[in-house]
Structure formats: C-alpha cells, structure tokens
Residue, then its C-alpha position, 0 to 999 in steps of 0.5 A: m473540509k479537504f483531506v489527503a490520504e496516503i495508502n499503502v497496498m502490499p501483498l500478504k506476507e504469506l503469499l509469494d511476491p514474484q516481482g519482489k523475488t525478481v528484484s531480490n535476486n537481481l540485487k544479488n546479481l548486481g553485487i548488492e549484498g545484505i538484502n534478504d527480502v523485497r516486497i513490492g506494493k502500491r502507494i496511492t495518494m488520494n485527495l478527498e472532501a469530507n465533513s470530518e476526519e472520521d468521515a474521511r477515514e470511512k471513505v478511504e476504508q471503503t475505497c480500499k476494501r472495494l477497489l484498491a486492495n484485493m482482500v484475498m491477496e493484499s493488505y493495506a494501511y493508510t494515514v489521513q490528514q487535513a489538507 
C-alpha cells in the first residue's frame, strides 16, 4: 500500500532559533506589529510503501529519529495517510 507522510521538524522551544529571531526582528522593522515569536523549521513530505499504516508509521518514526531530526536540538511531529 502507498502512504504519504507529512513531517514537521522544529527547533526545541528551549533553544534559541536565530533564523526565527531574525524574521521576528525584521517584521518589527517593516512595521508589522503584534507578532511576538517566530519559529522556523522544516516541512517534509514523504511518499512510501508499507504493508499497513502501522508499518508506515514505524518507517516514518525511524526516518525522523535517525535522519531528519537532530534529537538534541529539534522535535518532530507527523501524520501518515493512505495515498
């Protein structure tokens, strides 16, 4: 069966996000008010084949832990649905 995974990888809230901080500061410089915090991460779409949704979730989990996210500095969340 074919599945599509949507994965979001974000810096941990406890850590400084220099890219997000730069965007936040520049929004103020542009006169855009009311935005207090910006966090910038990655969005990954992955097409995969698996025997079941559970198997697909396990593949995505392993991919996130071993390759896509730096577990010391980032967190991740994902959805998996049949294609």
